[in-house]
PDB file of N, CA, C, O and CB in Angstrom:
ATOM      1  N   UNK A   1     -20.362 -13.333   1.431  1.00  0.00           N
ATOM      2  CA  UNK A   1     -19.189 -12.414   1.510  1.00  0.00           C
ATOM      3  C   UNK A   1     -19.201 -11.399   0.711  1.00  0.00           C
ATOM      4  O   UNK A   1     -19.221 -10.228   1.089  1.00  0.00           O
ATOM      5  CB  UNK A   1     -18.043 -12.986   1.286  1.00  0.00           C
ATOM      6  N   UNK A   2     -19.191 -11.757  -0.386  1.00  0.00           N
ATOM      7  CA  UNK A   2     -18.815 -10.811  -1.557  1.00  0.00           C
ATOM      8  C   UNK A   2     -20.183  -9.593  -1.615  1.00  0.00           C
ATOM      9  O   UNK A   2     -19.932  -8.397  -1.759  1.00  0.00           O
ATOM     10  CB  UNK A   2     -18.661 -11.877  -3.211  1.00  0.00           C
ATOM     11  N   UNK A   3     -21.216  -9.971  -1.518  1.00  0.00           N
ATOM     12  CA  UNK A   3     -22.504  -9.111  -1.086  1.00  0.00           C
ATOM     13  C   UNK A   3     -22.031  -8.232  -0.051  1.00  0.00           C
ATOM     14  O   UNK A   3     -22.227  -7.030  -0.236  1.00  0.00           O
ATOM     15  CB  UNK A   3     -23.789  -9.995  -0.503  1.00  0.00           C
ATOM     16  N   UNK A   4     -21.413  -8.614   1.062  1.00  0.00           N
ATOM     17  CA  UNK A   4     -21.276  -7.830   2.485  1.00  0.00           C
ATOM     18  C   UNK A   4     -20.225  -6.722   2.074  1.00  0.00           C
ATOM     19  O   UNK A   4     -20.325  -5.534   2.380  1.00  0.00           O
ATOM     20  CB  UNK A   4     -20.660  -8.887   3.907  1.00  0.00           C
ATOM     21  N   UNK A   5     -18.737  -7.546   0.999  1.00  0.00           N
ATOM     22  CA  UNK A   5     -17.795  -6.308   0.834  1.00  0.00           C
ATOM     23  C   UNK A   5     -18.289  -5.401  -0.143  1.00  0.00           C
ATOM     24  O   UNK A   5     -17.794  -4.274  -0.132  1.00  0.00           O
ATOM     25  CB  UNK A   5     -16.374  -6.680   0.415  1.00  0.00           C
ATOM     26  N   UNK A   6     -19.468  -5.750  -1.280  1.00  0.00           N
ATOM     27  CA  UNK A   6     -19.904  -4.990  -1.942  1.00  0.00           C
ATOM     28  C   UNK A   6     -20.753  -3.967  -1.231  1.00  0.00           C
ATOM     29  O   UNK A   6     -20.671  -2.826  -1.686  1.00  0.00           O
ATOM     30  CB  UNK A   6     -20.403  -5.619  -2.818  1.00  0.00           C
ATOM     31  N   UNK A   7     -21.461  -4.136  -0.318  1.00  0.00           N
ATOM     32  CA  UNK A   7     -22.506  -3.314   0.400  1.00  0.00           C
ATOM     33  C   UNK A   7     -21.409  -2.085   1.178  1.00  0.00           C
ATOM     34  O   UNK A   7     -21.553  -0.865   1.259  1.00  0.00           O
ATOM     35  CB  UNK A   7     -23.550  -4.444   1.661  1.00  0.00           C
ATOM     36  N   UNK A   8     -20.429  -2.876   1.625  1.00  0.00           N
ATOM     37  CA  UNK A   8     -19.618  -2.013   2.517  1.00  0.00           C
ATOM     38  C   UNK A   8     -18.824  -0.686   1.634  1.00  0.00           C
ATOM     39  O   UNK A   8     -18.870   0.469   2.057  1.00  0.00           O
ATOM     40  CB  UNK A   8     -18.453  -3.072   3.275  1.00  0.00           C
ATOM     41  N   UNK A   9     -18.095  -1.078   0.336  1.00  0.00           N
ATOM     42  CA  UNK A   9     -18.161  -0.208  -0.485  1.00  0.00           C
ATOM     43  C   UNK A   9     -18.791   0.610  -0.931  1.00  0.00           C
ATOM     44  O   UNK A   9     -18.349   1.741  -1.139  1.00  0.00           O
ATOM     45  CB  UNK A   9     -18.024  -0.441  -0.999  1.00  0.00           C
ATOM     46  N   UNK A  10     -20.069   0.216  -1.207  1.00  0.00           N
ATOM     47  CA  UNK A  10     -21.206   1.207  -1.772  1.00  0.00           C
ATOM     48  C   UNK A  10     -21.348   2.499  -0.732  1.00  0.00           C
ATOM     49  O   UNK A  10     -21.396   3.698  -1.009  1.00  0.00           O
ATOM     50  CB  UNK A  10     -22.801   0.334  -1.881  1.00  0.00           C
ATOM     51  N   UNK A  11     -21.408   1.718   0.789  1.00  0.00           N
ATOM     52  CA  UNK A  11     -21.265   2.572   1.802  1.00  0.00           C
ATOM     53  C   UNK A  11     -20.134   3.975   1.882  1.00  0.00           C
ATOM     54  O   UNK A  11     -20.169   5.205   1.833  1.00  0.00           O
ATOM     55  CB  UNK A  11     -21.006   1.638   2.779  1.00  0.00           C
ATOM     56  N   UNK A  12     -19.279   2.992   2.019  1.00  0.00           N
ATOM     57  CA  UNK A  12     -17.879   3.924   1.817  1.00  0.00           C
ATOM     58  C   UNK A  12     -18.038   5.143   0.023  1.00  0.00           C
ATOM     59  O   UNK A  12     -17.776   6.341  -0.081  1.00  0.00           O
ATOM     60  CB  UNK A  12     -16.166   2.312   1.592  1.00  0.00           C
ATOM     61  N   UNK A  13     -18.367   4.512  -0.677  1.00  0.00           N
ATOM     62  CA  UNK A  13     -18.263   5.402  -1.923  1.00  0.00           C
ATOM     63  C   UNK A  13     -19.130   6.514  -1.757  1.00  0.00           C
ATOM     64  O   UNK A  13     -18.878   7.668  -2.103  1.00  0.00           O
ATOM     65  CB  UNK A  13     -18.629   4.687  -3.237  1.00  0.00           C
ATOM     66  N   UNK A  14     -20.581   5.943  -0.988  1.00  0.00           N
ATOM     67  CA  UNK A  14     -21.542   6.905  -0.895  1.00  0.00           C
ATOM     68  C   UNK A  14     -20.843   8.223   0.297  1.00  0.00           C
ATOM     69  O   UNK A  14     -20.863   9.417  -0.004  1.00  0.00           O
ATOM     70  CB  UNK A  14     -23.062   6.033  -0.355  1.00  0.00           C
ATOM     71  N   UNK A  15     -20.438   7.855   1.233  1.00  0.00           N
ATOM     72  CA  UNK A  15     -19.603   8.997   2.341  1.00  0.00           C
ATOM     73  C   UNK A  15     -18.612   9.590   2.016  1.00  0.00           C
ATOM     74  O   UNK A  15     -18.140  10.441   2.769  1.00  0.00           O
ATOM     75  CB  UNK A  15     -19.064   8.526   3.516  1.00  0.00           C
ATOM     76  N   UNK A  16     -17.959   9.253   0.638  1.00  0.00           N
ATOM     77  CA  UNK A  16     -17.238   9.720   0.032  1.00  0.00           C
ATOM     78  C   UNK A  16     -17.529  11.043  -0.970  1.00  0.00           C
ATOM     79  O   UNK A  16     -16.876  12.047  -1.254  1.00  0.00           O
ATOM     80  CB  UNK A  16     -16.866   8.748  -0.405  1.00  0.00           C
ATOM     81  N   UNK A  17     -19.086  10.425  -1.427  1.00  0.00           N
ATOM     82  CA  UNK A  17     -19.911  11.737  -2.345  1.00  0.00           C
ATOM     83  C   UNK A  17     -20.008  13.047  -1.340  1.00  0.00           C
ATOM     84  O   UNK A  17     -19.621  14.173  -1.652  1.00  0.00           O
ATOM     85  CB  UNK A  17     -21.797  11.240  -2.854  1.00  0.00           C
ATOM     86  N   UNK A  18     -20.504  12.740  -0.277  1.00  0.00           N
ATOM     87  CA  UNK A  18     -20.740  13.712   0.824  1.00  0.00           C
ATOM     88  C   UNK A  18     -19.809  14.019   1.861  1.00  0.00           C
ATOM     89  O   UNK A  18     -20.120  14.424   2.981  1.00  0.00           O
ATOM     90  CB  UNK A  18     -21.769  13.358   1.458  1.00  0.00           C
ATOM     91  N   UNK A  19     -18.526  13.786   1.397  1.00  0.00           N
ATOM     92  CA  UNK A  19     -17.327  14.264   1.959  1.00  0.00           C
ATOM     93  C   UNK A  19     -16.257  15.267   2.378  1.00  0.00           C
ATOM     94  O   UNK A  19     -15.103  15.211   2.802  1.00  0.00           O
ATOM     95  CB  UNK A  19     -17.013  13.934   1.649  1.00  0.00           C
ATOM     96  N   UNK A  20     -17.369  16.443   1.994  1.00  0.00           N
ATOM     97  CA  UNK A  20     -17.115  17.694   2.016  1.00  0.00           C
ATOM     98  C   UNK A  20     -16.652  18.609   3.612  1.00  0.00           C
ATOM     99  O   UNK A  20     -16.322  17.883   4.551  1.00  0.00           O
ATOM    100  CB  UNK A  20     -18.374  18.139   1.368  1.00  0.00           C
ATOM    101  N   UNK A  21     -16.649  19.579   3.759  1.00  0.00           N
ATOM    102  CA  UNK A  21     -16.874  20.189   5.117  1.00  0.00           C
ATOM    103  C   UNK A  21     -17.651  19.780   5.690  1.00  0.00           C
ATOM    104  O   UNK A  21     -17.554  20.519   6.669  1.00  0.00           O
ATOM    105  CB  UNK A  21     -17.108  21.296   5.248  1.00  0.00           C
ATOM    106  N   UNK A  22     -18.734  18.888   5.998  1.00  0.00           N
ATOM    107  CA  UNK A  22     -19.764  18.252   6.729  1.00  0.00           C
ATOM    108  C   UNK A  22     -19.072  16.929   7.347  1.00  0.00           C
ATOM    109  O   UNK A  22     -18.982  16.543   8.513  1.00  0.00           O
ATOM    110  CB  UNK A  22     -21.057  17.940   5.760  1.00  0.00           C
ATOM    111  N   UNK A  23     -18.574  16.326   6.012  1.00  0.00           N
ATOM    112  CA  UNK A  23     -17.746  15.225   7.085  1.00  0.00           C
ATOM    113  C   UNK A  23     -16.555  15.312   7.672  1.00  0.00           C
ATOM    114  O   UNK A  23     -16.195  14.717   8.688  1.00  0.00           O
ATOM    115  CB  UNK A  23     -17.488  14.090   6.569  1.00  0.00           C
ATOM    116  N   UNK A  24     -15.898  16.124   6.967  1.00  0.00           N
ATOM    117  CA  UNK A  24     -14.643  16.945   7.968  1.00  0.00           C
ATOM    118  C   UNK A  24     -14.878  16.987   9.428  1.00  0.00           C
ATOM    119  O   UNK A  24     -14.519  16.194  10.299  1.00  0.00           O
ATOM    120  CB  UNK A  24     -14.477  18.594   7.605  1.00  0.00           C
ATOM    121  N   UNK A  25     -15.568  18.098   9.507  1.00  0.00           N
ATOM    122  CA  UNK A  25     -16.195  18.482  10.973  1.00  0.00           C
ATOM    123  C   UNK A  25     -17.035  17.176  11.707  1.00  0.00           C
ATOM    124  O   UNK A  25     -17.241  17.175  12.921  1.00  0.00           O
ATOM    125  CB  UNK A  25     -17.377  19.854  10.743  1.00  0.00           C
ATOM    126  N   UNK A  26     -17.351  16.404  11.083  1.00  0.00           N
ATOM    127  CA  UNK A  26     -18.068  15.137  11.888  1.00  0.00           C
ATOM    128  C   UNK A  26     -16.843  14.303  12.157  1.00  0.00           C
ATOM    129  O   UNK A  26     -16.701  13.887  13.307  1.00  0.00           O
ATOM    130  CB  UNK A  26     -19.330  14.182  10.945  1.00  0.00           C
ATOM    131  N   UNK A  27     -16.119  14.063  11.428  1.00  0.00           N
ATOM    132  CA  UNK A  27     -14.419  13.451  11.829  1.00  0.00           C
ATOM    133  C   UNK A  27     -14.219  13.848  13.006  1.00  0.00           C
ATOM    134  O   UNK A  27     -14.313  13.384  14.142  1.00  0.00           O
ATOM    135  CB  UNK A  27     -13.050  14.009  10.955  1.00  0.00           C
ATOM    136  N   UNK A  28     -13.883  14.923  12.459  1.00  0.00           N
ATOM    137  CA  UNK A  28     -13.153  15.707  14.092  1.00  0.00           C
ATOM    138  C   UNK A  28     -13.724  15.894  15.295  1.00  0.00           C
ATOM    139  O   UNK A  28     -13.120  15.855  16.367  1.00  0.00           O
ATOM    140  CB  UNK A  28     -12.801  17.107  14.029  1.00  0.00           C
ATOM    141  N   UNK A  29     -15.229  16.156  15.098  1.00  0.00           N
ATOM    142  CA  UNK A  29     -15.950  15.841  16.113  1.00  0.00           C
ATOM    143  C   UNK A  29     -15.923  14.775  17.468  1.00  0.00           C
ATOM    144  O   UNK A  29     -15.942  14.944  18.687  1.00  0.00           O
ATOM    145  CB  UNK A  29     -16.756  15.654  15.504  1.00  0.00           C
ATOM    146  N   UNK A  30     -15.847  13.074  16.168  1.00  0.00           N
ATOM    147  CA  UNK A  30     -15.997  11.866  16.301  1.00  0.00           C
ATOM    148  C   UNK A  30     -14.308  11.670  17.589  1.00  0.00           C
ATOM    149  O   UNK A  30     -14.185  11.292  18.754  1.00  0.00           O
ATOM    150  CB  UNK A  30     -16.103  11.043  14.476  1.00  0.00           C
ATOM    151  N   UNK A  31     -13.432  12.122  16.623  1.00  0.00           N
ATOM    152  CA  UNK A  31     -12.141  12.345  17.055  1.00  0.00           C
ATOM    153  C   UNK A  31     -12.175  12.738  18.322  1.00  0.00           C
ATOM    154  O   UNK A  31     -11.577  12.062  19.159  1.00  0.00           O
ATOM    155  CB  UNK A  31     -11.456  13.221  16.315  1.00  0.00           C
ATOM    156  N   UNK A  32     -12.830  13.819  18.674  1.00  0.00           N
ATOM    157  CA  UNK A  32     -12.330  14.888  20.295  1.00  0.00           C
ATOM    158  C   UNK A  32     -13.507  14.087  21.201  1.00  0.00           C
ATOM    159  O   UNK A  32     -13.532  14.385  22.395  1.00  0.00           O
ATOM    160  CB  UNK A  32     -12.730  17.304  20.227  1.00  0.00           C
ATOM    161  N   UNK A  33     -14.571  13.005  20.680  1.00  0.00           N
ATOM    162  CA  UNK A  33     -14.981  12.880  21.825  1.00  0.00           C
ATOM    163  C   UNK A  33     -14.596  11.532  22.101  1.00  0.00           C
ATOM    164  O   UNK A  33     -15.145  11.049  23.092  1.00  0.00           O
ATOM    165  CB  UNK A  33     -16.300  13.214  21.976  1.00  0.00           C
ATOM    166  N   UNK A  34     -13.721  10.733  21.428  1.00  0.00           N
ATOM    167  CA  UNK A  34     -12.836   9.826  21.574  1.00  0.00           C
ATOM    168  C   UNK A  34     -11.629   9.935  22.365  1.00  0.00           C
ATOM    169  O   UNK A  34     -11.040   8.996  22.902  1.00  0.00           O
ATOM    170  CB  UNK A  34     -12.558   9.558  20.535  1.00  0.00           C
ATOM    171  N   UNK A  35     -11.321  11.123  22.392  1.00  0.00           N
ATOM    172  CA  UNK A  35     -10.072  11.317  23.121  1.00  0.00           C
ATOM    173  C   UNK A  35     -10.557  11.748  24.769  1.00  0.00           C
ATOM    174  O   UNK A  35      -9.896  11.614  25.799  1.00  0.00           O
ATOM    175  CB  UNK A  35      -9.105  12.601  22.276  1.00  0.00           C
ATOM    176  N   UNK A  36     -12.207  12.408  24.565  1.00  0.00           N
ATOM    177  CA  UNK A  36     -12.404  12.778  25.776  1.00  0.00           C
ATOM    178  C   UNK A  36     -12.734  11.350  26.442  1.00  0.00           C
ATOM    179  O   UNK A  36     -12.145  11.079  27.488  1.00  0.00           O
ATOM    180  CB  UNK A  36     -13.490  13.917  25.869  1.00  0.00           C
ATOM    181  N   UNK A  37     -13.378  10.688  26.055  1.00  0.00           N
ATOM    182  CA  UNK A  37     -13.896   9.103  26.651  1.00  0.00           C
ATOM    183  C   UNK A  37     -12.685   8.416  26.869  1.00  0.00           C
ATOM    184  O   UNK A  37     -12.787   7.565  27.753  1.00  0.00           O
ATOM    185  CB  UNK A  37     -14.882   8.089  25.546  1.00  0.00           C
ATOM    186  N   UNK A  38     -11.712   8.496  26.416  1.00  0.00           N
ATOM    187  CA  UNK A  38     -10.297   7.692  26.706  1.00  0.00           C
ATOM    188  C   UNK A  38      -9.573   8.372  28.000  1.00  0.00           C
ATOM    189  O   UNK A  38      -9.085   7.697  28.907  1.00  0.00           O
ATOM    190  CB  UNK A  38      -9.162   7.813  25.270  1.00  0.00           C
ATOM    191  N   UNK A  39      -9.566   9.747  27.968  1.00  0.00           N
ATOM    192  CA  UNK A  39      -9.344  10.762  28.993  1.00  0.00           C
ATOM    193  C   UNK A  39     -10.135  10.147  30.600  1.00  0.00           C
ATOM    194  O   UNK A  39      -9.555   9.783  31.623  1.00  0.00           O
ATOM    195  CB  UNK A  39     -10.109  12.352  28.318  1.00  0.00           C
ATOM    196  N   UNK A  40     -11.139  10.191  30.410  1.00  0.00           N
ATOM    197  CA  UNK A  40     -12.427   9.875  31.413  1.00  0.00           C
ATOM    198  C   UNK A  40     -12.156   8.605  32.093  1.00  0.00           C
ATOM    199  O   UNK A  40     -12.243   8.430  33.308  1.00  0.00           O
ATOM    200  CB  UNK A  40     -13.923   9.713  30.611  1.00  0.00           C
ATOM    201  N   UNK A  41     -11.663   7.322  30.808  1.00  0.00           N
ATOM    202  CA  UNK A  41     -11.716   6.299  31.698  1.00  0.00           C
ATOM    203  C   UNK A  41     -10.341   6.062  32.324  1.00  0.00           C
ATOM    204  O   UNK A  41     -10.141   5.303  33.272  1.00  0.00           O
ATOM    205  CB  UNK A  41     -12.240   5.113  31.038  1.00  0.00           C
ATOM    206  N   UNK A  42      -9.063   7.067  31.456  1.00  0.00           N
ATOM    207  CA  UNK A  42      -8.031   6.632  32.288  1.00  0.00           C
ATOM    208  C   UNK A  42      -7.859   7.357  33.565  1.00  0.00           C
ATOM    209  O   UNK A  42      -7.014   6.933  34.354  1.00  0.00           O
ATOM    210  CB  UNK A  42      -6.861   6.677  31.590  1.00  0.00           C
ATOM    211  N   UNK A  43      -8.688   8.589  33.915  1.00  0.00           N
ATOM    212  CA  UNK A  43      -8.752   9.568  35.212  1.00  0.00           C
ATOM    213  C   UNK A  43      -9.763   8.691  36.015  1.00  0.00           C
ATOM    214  O   UNK A  43      -9.414   8.610  37.193  1.00  0.00           O
ATOM    215  CB  UNK A  43      -9.363  11.334  34.906  1.00  0.00           C
ATOM    216  N   UNK A  44     -10.951   7.985  35.723  1.00  0.00           N
ATOM    217  CA  UNK A  44     -11.268   7.076  36.646  1.00  0.00           C
ATOM    218  C   UNK A  44     -10.832   5.869  37.132  1.00  0.00           C
ATOM    219  O   UNK A  44     -11.340   5.174  38.012  1.00  0.00           O
ATOM    220  CB  UNK A  44     -12.075   6.888  36.455  1.00  0.00           C
ATOM    221  N   UNK A  45      -9.682   5.653  36.370  1.00  0.00           N
ATOM    222  CA  UNK A  45      -8.900   4.305  36.646  1.00  0.00           C
ATOM    223  C   UNK A  45      -9.603   3.206  36.003  1.00  0.00           C
ATOM    224  O   UNK A  45      -9.635   2.225  36.746  1.00  0.00           O
ATOM    225  CB  UNK A  45      -8.759   3.955  38.204  1.00  0.00           C
ATOM    226  N   UNK A  46     -10.092   3.049  35.052  1.00  0.00           N
ATOM    227  CA  UNK A  46     -10.532   1.934  34.087  1.00  0.00           C
ATOM    228  C   UNK A  46      -9.527   1.324  32.966  1.00  0.00           C
ATOM    229  O   UNK A  46      -9.568   0.163  32.559  1.00  0.00           O
ATOM    230  CB  UNK A  46     -11.712   2.483  33.335  1.00  0.00           C
ATOM    231  N   UNK A  47      -8.557   2.393  32.517  1.00  0.00           N
ATOM    232  CA  UNK A  47      -7.755   2.161  31.891  1.00  0.00           C
ATOM    233  C   UNK A  47      -6.966   1.139  31.823  1.00  0.00           C
ATOM    234  O   UNK A  47      -6.244   0.856  30.867  1.00  0.00           O
ATOM    235  CB  UNK A  47      -7.363   2.839  31.942  1.00  0.00           C
ATOM    236  N   UNK A  48      -7.113   0.348  33.182  1.00  0.00           N
ATOM    237  CA  UNK A  48      -5.963  -0.573  33.141  1.00  0.00           C
ATOM    238  C   UNK A  48      -5.971  -1.974  32.503  1.00  0.00           C
ATOM    239  O   UNK A  48      -4.954  -2.667  32.522  1.00  0.00           O
ATOM    240  CB  UNK A  48      -5.613  -0.766  34.405  1.00  0.00           C
TER     241      UNK A  48
END
């Protein structure tokens, strides 16, 4: 359990090191993709 928490924290720390402009753009792209997928599922009727 503690090993898993440590690994997650190390990964988050490494992501924080590279979280400049590239990570900001990547997060925005993921948000746009998520919104598009939600809209497609709602329009196709699977959002119920």
